[in-house]
C-alpha positions as CSV (number, residue, x, y, z in Angstrom):
1,M,30.9,16.0,-15.4
2,L,31.4,18.0,-12.1
3,D,31.7,14.8,-10.2
4,W,34.4,13.5,-12.6
5,M,36.4,17.0,-12.4
6,S,36.1,16.6,-8.5
7,D,37.5,13.2,-8.5
8,N,40.4,14.2,-10.8
9,R,41.1,17.6,-9.3
10,A,44.8,16.6,-8.8
11,A,45.3,16.0,-12.5
12,I,43.5,19.2,-13.4
13,A,45.6,21.1,-11.0
14,A,48.8,19.6,-12.7
15,I,47.6,21.3,-15.9
16,V,46.5,24.4,-14.3
17,I,50.1,24.8,-12.5
18,F,51.8,24.2,-15.9
19,A,49.7,26.9,-17.6
20,L,50.1,29.3,-14.9
21,A,53.8,28.9,-15.0
22,I,53.9,29.5,-18.7
23,M,51.7,32.6,-18.2
24,F,54.0,33.9,-15.4
25,I,57.0,33.6,-17.6
26,S,55.5,34.9,-20.8
27,S,53.8,38.0,-19.1
28,I,57.4,38.9,-17.8
29,F,58.9,38.5,-21.2
30,I,56.0,40.7,-22.8
31,G,56.3,43.2,-20.0
32,K,60.0,43.7,-20.6
33,K,59.6,44.0,-24.3
34,Q,56.8,46.6,-23.9
35,A,58.8,48.6,-21.4
36,K,61.7,48.8,-24.0
37,L,59.3,50.0,-26.8
38,S,57.8,52.7,-24.6
39,A,61.0,53.7,-22.7
40,K,61.7,56.8,-24.8
41,D,58.1,58.1,-24.8
42,A,57.3,57.4,-21.0
43,V,57.5,60.3,-18.5
44,F,57.7,59.6,-14.8
45,G,54.5,60.8,-13.1
46,D,52.3,60.7,-16.1
47,P,49.0,59.1,-15.2
48,E,48.6,57.7,-18.7
49,R,51.6,55.5,-18.4
50,T,49.8,53.5,-15.8
51,K,47.0,52.5,-18.2
52,G,47.0,49.2,-19.9
53,G,49.7,46.7,-18.7
54,W,47.4,43.7,-18.8
55,Y,50.5,41.5,-18.9
56,W,51.6,42.7,-15.5
57,S,48.1,41.8,-14.2
58,V,48.4,38.3,-15.5
59,C,52.1,38.1,-14.0
60,G,50.7,39.1,-10.5
61,I,47.7,36.9,-10.6
62,S,49.7,33.8,-11.9
63,A,52.3,34.5,-9.3
64,L,49.8,34.7,-6.5
65,L,48.1,31.4,-7.7
66,L,51.4,29.6,-8.0
67,V,52.4,30.5,-4.5
68,W,49.0,29.5,-3.2
69,F,49.3,26.1,-5.0
70,Y,52.7,25.6,-3.5
71,F,52.0,26.5,0.1
72,S,48.9,24.6,0.1
73,W,50.6,21.4,-1.0
74,G,48.7,21.7,-4.3
75,V,51.8,21.3,-6.3
76,G,52.8,18.3,-4.3
77,R,49.3,16.6,-4.8
78,A,49.1,17.5,-8.4
79,Y,52.7,15.9,-9.4
80,F,53.1,13.4,-6.5
81,P,49.5,12.2,-5.8
82,N,50.7,9.1,-3.8
83,A,53.2,10.9,-1.7
84,A,50.8,12.0,1.1
85,N,49.7,8.3,1.6
86,E,53.3,7.3,1.9
87,M,54.0,10.1,4.3
88,C,51.0,8.8,6.3
89,Q,52.6,5.3,6.5
90,V,55.9,6.8,7.7
91,A,53.9,8.9,10.2
92,K,52.3,5.8,11.5
93,L,55.6,4.4,12.2
94,E,56.7,7.4,14.1
95,E,53.6,7.4,16.1
96,A,54.2,3.6,17.1
97,I,57.7,4.1,18.4
98,S,56.9,7.4,20.0
99,P,56.6,5.8,23.5
100,I,60.0,4.5,23.1
101,K,61.6,7.7,21.8
102,A,59.9,9.6,24.7
103,A,62.2,7.9,27.1
104,L,65.4,8.5,25.0
105,P,67.5,11.6,24.3
106,L,66.5,11.6,20.6
107,E,63.7,14.1,20.5
108,S,64.9,15.8,23.7
109,R,68.2,16.5,25.3
110,Y,68.1,14.1,28.1
111,Y,66.9,10.6,29.1
112,K,63.5,10.6,30.5
113,S,64.9,8.9,33.5
114,T,67.5,11.7,34.0
115,T,64.8,14.4,33.8
116,L,62.7,12.6,36.4
117,V,65.8,12.2,38.7
118,A,66.6,15.9,38.3
119,R,63.0,17.2,38.8
120,N,62.4,14.9,41.9
121,S,65.7,15.9,43.4
122,D,64.9,19.6,43.1
123,Q,61.3,19.1,44.6
124,L,62.7,17.0,47.6
125,M,65.3,19.8,48.1
126,Q,62.4,22.4,48.1
127,L,60.4,20.2,50.5
128,Q,63.2,20.1,52.9
129,S,64.0,23.7,52.8
130,Q,60.2,24.7,52.9
131,M,59.2,22.4,55.8
132,P,56.4,24.1,58.0
133,T,58.3,23.5,61.2
134,A,55.5,25.2,63.2
135,A,53.0,22.5,62.1
136,F,55.3,19.5,63.1
137,S,57.1,18.7,66.4
138,Q,60.8,18.2,66.7
139,N,60.5,14.5,66.4
140,E,58.3,14.7,63.4
141,Q,60.6,17.0,61.8
142,T,63.5,14.5,62.2
143,E,61.1,11.9,60.8
144,L,60.4,13.9,57.8
145,Y,64.0,14.7,57.1
146,A,64.6,11.0,57.4
147,L,61.8,10.2,54.9
148,I,63.2,12.7,52.4
149,S,66.7,11.1,52.7
150,E,65.1,7.6,52.3
151,T,63.3,8.9,49.2
152,R,66.5,10.0,47.7
153,R,68.0,6.5,48.3
154,L,65.1,5.1,46.3
155,M,66.2,7.2,43.3
156,A,69.8,6.2,43.8
157,N,69.0,2.6,43.9
158,S,67.0,2.7,40.8
159,S,69.7,4.7,39.1
160,N,72.5,2.2,39.9
161,P,73.2,0.0,37.1
162,A,74.4,-2.9,39.4
163,N,70.9,-2.9,40.9
164,L,69.0,-3.4,37.7
165,S,67.1,-6.7,37.8
166,L,68.1,-9.6,35.4
167,D,64.6,-9.7,34.1
168,A,64.6,-6.1,33.2
169,Q,68.0,-6.5,31.6
170,D,66.8,-9.3,29.5
171,Q,63.6,-7.6,28.4
172,L,65.6,-4.5,27.3
173,Q,68.2,-6.7,25.4
174,V,65.6,-8.6,23.5
175,L,63.7,-5.5,22.8
176,A,66.8,-3.8,21.3
177,Q,67.4,-6.9,19.2
178,D,63.8,-6.9,17.8
179,L,64.2,-3.1,16.9
180,V,67.3,-3.8,15.1
181,G,65.2,-6.6,13.3
182,L,62.8,-4.1,12.1
183,S,65.6,-1.9,10.7
184,T,66.9,-5.0,8.9
185,R,63.5,-5.6,7.5
186,L,63.2,-1.9,6.3
187,A,66.5,-2.1,4.7
188,A,65.5,-5.1,2.6
189,G,62.6,-3.2,1.1
190,P,59.2,-4.3,-0.1
191,Q,59.7,-7.8,-1.3
192,G,56.7,-9.7,-2.4
193,I,54.2,-7.3,-0.9
194,S,51.5,-5.1,-2.6
195,P,48.5,-3.0,-1.6
196,S,45.1,-4.7,-1.0
197,A,42.1,-4.1,-3.1
198,E,40.4,-2.4,-0.3
199,A,43.2,0.0,-0.1
200,L,43.3,0.7,-3.9
201,A,39.4,1.4,-3.7
202,Q,39.8,4.2,-1.2
203,P,38.7,7.9,-2.4
204,R,41.5,10.0,-3.7
205,W,43.5,12.4,-1.4
206,G,41.4,15.3,-0.4
207,T,38.2,14.3,-2.4
208,T,36.1,13.2,0.8
209,H,36.0,14.4,4.4
210,I,38.8,11.7,5.0
211,E,41.8,14.0,4.2
212,I,44.4,11.4,3.4
213,P,43.7,7.7,2.7
214,M,44.8,5.7,5.7
215,L,45.5,2.3,4.2
216,P,48.7,1.9,2.1
217,I,48.2,2.2,-1.7
218,T,52.0,1.6,-2.7
219,E,54.3,-1.1,-2.0
220,R,56.6,1.2,0.0
221,G,53.5,2.2,2.0
222,V,52.7,-1.3,2.6
223,L,56.2,-2.0,3.9
224,F,56.0,0.9,6.5
225,D,52.5,-0.3,7.5
226,T,53.6,-3.9,8.1
227,I,56.6,-2.5,10.1
228,T,54.4,-0.2,12.1
229,L,52.1,-3.2,13.3
230,D,55.4,-4.9,14.8
231,A,56.6,-1.5,16.2
232,Q,53.3,-1.0,18.2
233,E,53.9,-4.5,19.8
234,L,57.4,-3.6,20.7
235,A,56.4,-0.1,22.0
236,A,53.7,-1.8,24.2
237,R,56.3,-4.1,25.7
238,F,58.6,-1.4,26.4
239,V,56.3,0.8,28.5
240,K,55.5,-2.3,30.5
241,I,59.2,-2.9,31.6
242,R,59.7,-1.8,35.1
243,N,63.0,-1.2,37.0
244,N,62.0,-2.4,40.6
245,P,65.5,-3.3,42.4
246,S,65.2,-5.6,45.3
247,Q,67.0,-3.2,47.4
248,N,64.1,-0.9,47.3
249,D,61.4,-3.5,48.3
250,A,61.9,-3.2,52.1
251,L,62.6,0.6,51.7
252,I,59.3,1.2,49.9
253,V,57.3,-0.6,52.6
254,D,59.1,1.3,55.3
255,I,58.5,4.7,53.8
256,K,54.9,4.0,53.1
257,N,54.3,2.8,56.7
258,R,56.0,6.0,58.1
259,I,54.0,8.3,55.9
260,D,50.7,6.6,57.0
261,A,51.7,6.9,60.6
262,L,52.1,10.8,60.3
263,K,49.0,10.9,58.3
264,I,47.0,9.3,61.2
265,V,48.6,11.6,63.6
266,T,47.3,14.5,61.5
267,T,43.8,13.3,61.2
268,S,43.4,12.2,64.8
269,G,45.5,14.9,66.6
270,K,43.8,18.0,68.1
271,F,45.5,20.7,65.7
272,D,43.9,23.9,64.8
273,E,42.5,24.2,61.2
274,D,45.7,26.1,59.8
275,V,48.1,23.6,61.3
276,T,46.0,20.6,60.0
277,T,45.9,22.0,56.5
278,A,49.7,22.7,56.5
279,R,50.3,19.2,57.8
280,K,48.1,17.4,55.1
281,A,49.6,19.6,52.3
282,Y,53.1,18.8,53.2
283,L,52.5,15.1,53.7
284,K,50.6,15.0,50.4
285,A,53.6,16.6,48.6
286,V,56.2,14.0,50.2
287,E,53.9,11.1,49.3
288,R,53.4,12.3,45.7
289,I,57.0,12.1,45.0
290,F,57.3,8.9,46.6
291,K,54.4,7.3,44.5
292,R,56.3,8.5,41.4
293,L,59.4,6.7,42.5
294,D,57.4,3.6,43.3
295,D,56.3,3.2,39.7
296,G,59.7,1.8,38.6
297,I,60.0,4.0,35.5
298,I,63.6,5.3,36.5
299,F,66.3,3.3,34.8
300,P,70.1,3.6,34.8
301,A,71.1,5.6,31.8
302,Q,73.6,2.7,30.6
303,S,70.8,0.3,30.5
304,L,69.0,2.2,27.8
305,E,71.9,2.7,25.5
306,G,71.1,-0.4,23.6
307,I,67.6,0.8,23.1
308,N,68.9,4.3,22.1
309,T,71.2,2.6,19.6
310,A,68.6,0.4,18.1
311,I,66.1,3.4,17.7
312,A,68.8,5.5,16.0
313,T,69.4,2.5,13.7
314,L,65.7,2.3,12.9
315,D,65.5,5.9,12.1
316,S,68.4,5.6,9.6
317,A,66.8,2.7,8.0
318,K,63.5,4.4,7.9
319,N,65.1,7.5,6.0
320,D,66.8,5.1,3.6
321,A,63.6,3.4,3.0
322,R,61.7,6.5,2.3
323,G,64.1,7.1,-0.7
324,Q,63.0,9.9,-2.9
325,L,60.0,10.5,-0.7
326,G,62.2,12.5,1.6
327,T,63.2,14.9,-1.3
328,I,59.8,15.2,-2.5
329,E,58.6,16.1,1.1
330,A,61.3,18.6,1.5
331,L,60.8,20.4,-1.8
332,F,57.0,20.2,-2.4
333,F,55.4,19.9,1.1
334,P,56.5,22.9,3.0
335,G,55.8,22.8,6.7
336,D,55.8,20.0,9.4
337,G,54.7,17.2,7.1
338,I,52.0,14.8,7.9
339,V,51.1,13.6,11.5
340,K,49.3,10.5,12.4
341,S,46.8,10.8,15.2
342,R,44.5,8.1,16.6
343,T,42.1,7.7,13.6
344,Q,43.5,9.7,10.8
345,C,46.5,11.5,9.3
346,T,46.6,15.2,8.8
347,E,48.6,17.7,7.0
348,Q,50.5,20.2,9.0
349,G,51.9,23.5,8.4
350,S,50.5,25.7,5.8
351,G,49.0,22.6,4.1
352,R,46.5,22.5,7.0
353,W,45.1,25.9,7.1
354,L,45.6,26.8,3.5
355,P,43.3,24.7,1.3
356,K,44.3,23.7,-2.2
357,P,42.8,26.0,-4.9
358,T,41.1,23.0,-6.6
359,D,39.5,22.0,-3.3
360,V,38.2,25.7,-2.7
361,V,36.7,25.6,-6.4
362,A,35.0,22.3,-5.6
363,T,33.6,23.5,-2.5
364,F,32.4,26.7,-4.3
365,W,30.6,24.8,-7.0
366,K,28.8,22.7,-4.4
367,L,27.7,25.8,-2.6
368,A,26.7,27.4,-5.9
369,S,24.4,24.6,-6.8
370,P,20.9,25.7,-6.5
371,N,19.6,22.2,-5.8
372,T,19.4,22.6,-2.1
373,E,17.7,19.2,-2.0
374,A,20.9,17.6,-3.3
375,D,23.1,19.1,-0.6
376,G,23.5,22.3,-2.8
377,G,23.9,25.8,-1.2
378,F,24.3,26.2,2.5
379,K,21.9,25.4,5.3
380,G,19.1,24.8,2.7
381,I,19.6,28.2,1.1
382,P,21.1,28.7,-2.3
383,L,24.3,30.7,-2.7
384,F,22.9,33.0,-5.4
385,W,19.8,32.1,-7.3
386,W,16.3,33.5,-7.9
387,K,12.7,33.0,-6.6
388,W,9.2,34.2,-7.3
389,L,8.5,37.1,-5.0
390,P,4.9,37.9,-4.3
391,V,4.1,41.6,-5.2
392,G,1.8,41.8,-2.2
393,D,4.9,41.2,0.0
394,V,6.7,44.3,-1.7
395,V,3.6,46.6,-1.1
396,A,3.1,45.3,2.5
397,M,6.9,46.4,3.1
398,I,6.2,49.8,1.8
399,M,2.7,50.5,2.7
400,P,2.3,51.0,6.5
401,D,-1.0,49.6,8.2
402,W,-2.1,53.0,9.6
403,I,-3.2,54.1,6.1
404,A,-6.3,51.8,6.5
405,D,-6.8,53.1,10.1
406,I,-7.3,56.7,9.0
407,L,-9.9,55.9,6.4
408,P,-13.4,56.9,7.4
409,G,-15.6,54.3,8.5
410,E,-15.3,51.1,10.5
411,Y,-13.9,47.7,9.9
412,A,-16.4,45.0,8.9
413,R,-18.4,43.2,11.5
414,H,-19.5,39.5,11.3
415,A,-23.2,39.2,10.4
416,A,-25.9,37.1,12.3
417,D,-25.3,34.1,10.2
418,G,-21.6,34.0,11.0
419,T,-20.4,35.5,7.7
420,V,-18.0,38.5,7.3
421,T,-18.2,40.6,4.2
422,P,-14.9,42.8,3.8
423,N,-15.5,46.6,3.0
424,F,-13.1,49.0,1.4
425,K,-11.3,49.6,4.6
426,D,-10.8,45.9,5.2
427,K,-9.4,45.6,1.6
428,V,-7.0,48.4,2.0
429,L,-5.8,46.7,5.4
430,A,-5.4,43.5,3.5
431,L,-3.4,45.2,1.0
432,A,-1.1,46.9,3.6
433,Q,-0.5,43.5,5.2
434,G,0.3,41.8,1.9
435,D,-2.8,39.5,2.2
436,V,-3.9,40.3,-1.5
437,N,-2.6,38.3,-4.4
438,L,-1.1,40.7,-6.9
439,G,0.9,38.2,-8.7
440,A,4.6,37.5,-8.5
441,V,7.8,38.8,-10.0
442,P,11.3,37.2,-10.3
443,M,13.7,38.2,-7.5
444,F,17.2,37.3,-6.7
445,D,17.7,34.9,-3.8
446,G,20.4,33.4,-1.6
447,H,23.1,34.3,0.8
448,V,25.2,36.3,-1.7
449,W,22.1,38.3,-2.7
450,D,21.1,38.9,1.0
451,S,24.6,40.4,1.7
452,M,24.5,42.4,-1.5
453,F,21.0,43.7,-0.8
454,R,21.9,45.0,2.6
455,V,25.1,46.7,1.3
456,L,23.3,48.4,-1.7
457,V,20.2,49.5,0.3
458,A,22.5,50.9,3.2
459,L,24.9,52.6,0.6
460,G,21.9,54.1,-1.3
461,L,20.5,55.6,2.1
462,G,24.0,56.8,3.0
463,I,24.4,58.6,-0.4
464,M,20.8,60.1,-0.3
465,F,21.3,61.6,3.1
466,G,24.9,62.0,3.4
467,V,25.8,63.7,0.0
468,P,23.2,66.6,0.4
469,L,24.2,67.2,4.0
470,G,28.0,67.1,3.2
471,I,27.6,69.6,0.4
472,Y,25.6,72.0,2.5
473,M,28.3,71.6,5.3
474,G,30.8,72.7,2.8
475,V,29.0,75.9,1.7
476,S,27.0,76.8,5.0
477,K,28.4,78.0,8.2
478,F,25.2,76.9,10.0
479,F,25.2,73.3,8.7
480,K,29.0,73.0,9.3
481,S,29.0,74.2,12.8
482,F,25.8,72.4,13.9
483,F,26.4,68.9,12.2
484,D,30.1,68.6,12.3
485,P,30.3,67.8,16.0
486,L,27.7,65.2,15.7
487,I,29.2,63.6,12.8
488,E,32.7,63.6,14.2
489,L,31.5,62.3,17.5
490,Y,30.3,58.8,16.3
491,R,32.4,58.6,13.0
492,P,35.6,57.5,14.8
493,V,33.8,54.8,16.8
494,P,34.6,51.4,15.2
495,P,31.2,50.0,13.6
496,L,31.5,46.9,15.5
497,A,31.3,48.9,18.8
498,W,27.7,49.9,17.6
499,A,26.8,46.5,16.5
500,P,25.7,44.9,19.8
501,L,23.5,48.0,20.7
502,I,21.9,48.1,17.2
503,L,21.4,44.3,17.0
504,T,19.7,44.4,20.5
505,I,17.4,47.3,19.4
506,F,16.5,45.9,16.1
507,G,17.1,42.2,16.4
508,I,18.7,39.9,14.0
509,Q,16.6,40.9,10.9
510,D,17.7,43.0,8.0
511,D,16.7,46.4,9.3
512,G,19.4,46.3,12.1
513,K,22.3,45.3,9.8
514,I,21.1,48.0,7.2
515,F,21.0,50.6,9.8
516,L,24.5,49.8,10.9
517,L,25.8,49.8,7.4
518,F,23.8,53.2,6.8
519,M,25.9,54.6,9.9
520,V,28.9,53.6,8.2
521,A,28.1,54.8,4.7
522,F,26.6,57.9,5.9
523,A,29.7,59.3,7.8
524,I,31.9,58.6,4.7
525,M,29.6,60.3,2.3
526,V,29.3,63.3,4.6
527,I,33.0,63.7,4.7
528,S,33.7,63.2,1.1
529,A,30.9,65.5,-0.1
530,R,31.9,68.3,2.5
531,T,35.6,68.1,1.4
532,G,34.6,68.2,-2.2
533,A,32.4,71.2,-1.7
534,S,34.7,73.1,0.4
535,G,37.5,72.6,-2.0
536,T,35.8,74.4,-4.8
537,Q,37.9,77.3,-6.2
538,L,36.8,80.6,-5.0
539,S,37.6,82.2,-8.5
540,K,35.0,80.0,-10.1
541,I,32.3,80.8,-7.7
542,R,33.0,84.7,-8.1
543,A,32.9,84.3,-11.8
544,S,29.6,82.6,-11.7
545,H,28.2,85.3,-9.4
546,S,29.6,88.0,-11.9
547,L,27.6,86.2,-14.7
548,G,24.5,86.5,-12.7
549,A,24.1,82.9,-11.5
550,T,21.9,82.2,-8.6
551,N,22.8,80.3,-5.6
552,G,21.0,77.3,-6.7
553,Q,22.7,77.4,-10.1
554,I,26.2,77.7,-8.5
555,L,25.3,74.8,-6.3
556,R,24.4,72.6,-9.1
557,N,26.6,73.7,-11.9
558,V,29.8,74.6,-10.0
559,I,30.1,73.2,-6.5
560,L,28.5,69.7,-7.3
561,P,30.6,69.0,-10.3
562,N,33.7,70.0,-8.3
563,A,32.7,67.7,-5.3
564,L,31.8,64.8,-7.7
565,P,35.4,63.3,-7.7
566,E,35.6,63.3,-4.0
567,I,31.9,61.9,-3.8
568,L,32.6,59.0,-6.0
569,T,35.8,58.2,-4.2
570,G,33.8,58.1,-1.1
571,I,31.4,55.7,-2.5
572,R,34.3,53.4,-3.5
573,I,35.7,53.7,0.1
574,A,32.3,53.2,1.6
575,I,31.6,49.9,-0.3
576,G,34.7,48.4,1.0
577,V,34.0,49.5,4.6
578,C,30.5,48.3,4.4
579,W,31.4,44.9,3.2
580,G,33.8,44.5,6.1
581,T,31.2,45.8,8.6
582,L,28.5,43.5,7.1
583,V,30.4,40.4,7.3
584,A,31.2,41.1,11.0
585,A,27.6,41.9,11.8
586,E,26.4,38.7,10.1
587,M,28.9,36.8,12.1
588,L,27.5,38.3,15.2
589,A,23.8,37.7,14.5
590,G,22.4,36.3,11.3
591,T,20.9,33.4,9.6
592,T,21.9,34.2,6.0
593,G,24.7,35.9,4.2
594,V,28.4,35.5,3.4
595,G,29.3,36.4,7.1
596,F,26.8,33.8,8.4
597,I,28.6,31.2,6.2
598,E,32.0,32.0,7.5
599,N,31.0,32.0,11.0
600,V,29.5,28.5,10.9
601,A,32.8,27.4,8.9
602,R,34.8,29.0,11.7
603,T,33.0,27.0,14.5
604,V,33.6,23.8,12.8
605,S,37.2,24.7,11.4
606,D,36.3,24.1,7.8
607,Y,39.0,26.0,6.3
608,E,38.0,25.4,2.7
609,L,34.6,27.0,3.4
610,I,36.3,29.9,5.2
611,W,38.5,30.5,2.1
612,V,35.4,30.2,-0.2
613,T,33.7,33.1,1.6
614,I,36.7,35.1,1.7
615,L,37.1,34.8,-2.1
616,I,33.4,35.6,-2.6
617,M,33.8,38.7,-0.6
618,G,36.9,39.6,-2.4
619,I,35.4,38.9,-5.9
620,L,32.3,41.0,-5.0
621,G,34.5,43.7,-3.7
622,L,36.6,43.8,-6.8
623,A,33.3,43.7,-9.0
624,F,31.8,46.7,-7.2
625,D,35.2,48.5,-7.4
626,L,35.3,48.0,-11.1
627,I,31.9,49.2,-11.7
628,M,32.8,52.4,-9.7
629,R,35.9,52.9,-11.7
630,W,33.8,52.7,-14.9
631,V,31.3,55.1,-13.4
632,I,34.1,57.6,-12.5
633,T,35.6,57.3,-16.0
634,K,32.2,58.1,-17.5
635,T,31.1,60.7,-15.0
636,I,34.1,62.7,-14.5
637,P,36.4,61.9,-17.4
638,W,38.5,65.3,-16.9
639,R,39.8,64.1,-13.6
640,G,43.6,63.9,-13.7
641,K,43.8,65.9,-16.9
642,G,43.5,69.4,-15.7
C-alpha cells in the first residue's frame, strides 16, 4: 500500500491540493460569517474573544501548505507530471549549444572575441607601463616594447575580416546553415517519432534518487532529444574552428624566438636573485598573452554574424516548439527552471532546496518504519519504537558500585579447585553493575525518543532545582544577593558557547547533552520563579500574617500560587530553548537523535531529510506546547480573569 502511494504521490498531491484550496476558501467564508454574528458582542482586548476560531487555524495551515506545494514545484508535478521531463529535454538542447552561445553576444553583451581583444589590450598596456626597467638593459627594453607592439599586430590581423582564411569562412558558413536546418526541424514538430519502451519504463519524477527521468517520455521530448544529438555535433565542430591568418605565421615564429632569446639571457646571465625573479615574471606575463593569441580563437566580429543569426533563429524555434510548456513553466515552476548537467537534470530555484510535501511524507514514512533490516529507520536505529529494557541496567544506572565496597567483609576468592563462590558482597556488586537478571520491561527506543528523553530529564532537573532557588531568591535577601550574580553571569552566554567545553568533559554520551540542557532550563526556571515570587502583592502577605499564618504556610499558599503562572510560562519557554540547544548539541557530537539525523543530512545535502527533521522538531515542540497549555488551563484557571 505504501509503495503504491509512493509511486503515485503526484496524483495524491493533486487531490490534496484541491482539498486544501477548498478548505482555504471555505474557512475564509466561515470566518467572515462568524465575525458578522459576533460583531455586536465582541469587545476589543477581551481575552475570551480569542478562543475558538478553528476555521482561521484551518485557513492558516491550508494557506501555508498551498504556498509550500507551489514553491516546491509540487503543484507543477501534481497537474503537469510530464513537464519536468520535457523541460529536461529543452535543457539538454541548451547545454548542447552553450559552447556556441558562449562566443556570441546572446547571453552576454559582447562577442567573446571582443572581450578577449579588450582584455589582452588592457593587459599589454599595463605590461608596457609597468616594465621593470631596472631589470632590463636599454636594448632589452626596446626589444620588449617591440614584442608588445608585435603582439598587438597579432590581434589586429586576427580581427581583420580580410585576413580570415577561406577554410574558416567555409566552416562558419556551413555551420550556420546546419543550425538553420535544426531550426527547421524544430518548427516541423514531432512527426513520426515516439518515446522508446525504455524511456516509458523509467521511474516517475521524484520517486527515486534520480530526480527527473533523463530519457524523453513524450513526443515533444523526443524531438528535442533528437535535435540535441545533432546540436552537440555542431557545437563540437564550432569549438574546433580556428582563425589563423597567414599574416600571423611568420610573426608568431618571430615573437616566439625573440621571447626565447630573452629567457636564455635571463637564465644564463649573472643577475642577482631579485633581478632574475623580476625578469622571469615579466617575460612570463608577456609569453602568457602571446600564447593566448596563438590559439586562433579571436575572430572578426563580422565573421560570426551568420552564426549569431542562426542561433537566434534556433532559440526562436525552440520557444515555439515548447508550446504551452513555456506557459506552464512560467506559472507553475517558479525559479530558474531545470538545468542539465553532465549526467542529470536538476531543479533550480526554490524547487531545488524546498522538497515537495509528498516527498517529505514519503521520506518520513521510510524513517518511521521500525523494520531497520528493510532500510527503515536511520543508520540502523528506528525513528520511534520500543524495545525490552533489562531491569538490571536501570538498577545499575541508579545504584553506585561503592555501595558494595562499604559492606563489611571481603570479596570472594577462588578456591584451590579453581572455583569461585560469590558471597553477599559479590552479589551486591553484581546488582550494582547490572549483571543480575531481573527481567525486562518495555521501553521506548529510537532517535526521537533519545531526543525527548534528554529534553525531559534536563527539564525535570531544571524545574527541581531552579524553581525552589528562584522562589527563595524572590523572598530572601541572602539568596538573591548570593545567587543572582552567579546566575546572571552564565545566563547570557549562548548555550552553544558551553557545548564544546561540556562535550569535552563529559564526552558524546547523554550525560553531557543533559547537563548542557540542564544549564539552559535551570537559568530560565530560576528567573521565572524569582519573578513570580517577587511579584506577590504585599497586601496578600500582610493579610496572611494578620491571620496567623506561618512563613511556610505563606510560602506554600500565597507566594507559590502567585508565582505559578510565571513558572509554567517559564517551562513553556524552557522547552523551546532546550529543543533548539539539544539539536545543535546533537549536531556537534552525537550518534542518535533528531539533530544527528539533520547533521548527516546536511553533509550529503539531503534536503528532504533535513525538512523531515525540521517538521519532527516542530511537531514535537507544538505537542509539548499544547500539553503545557492544557496544564496551565487546569492548574491556574484564574489567569487572565482577575
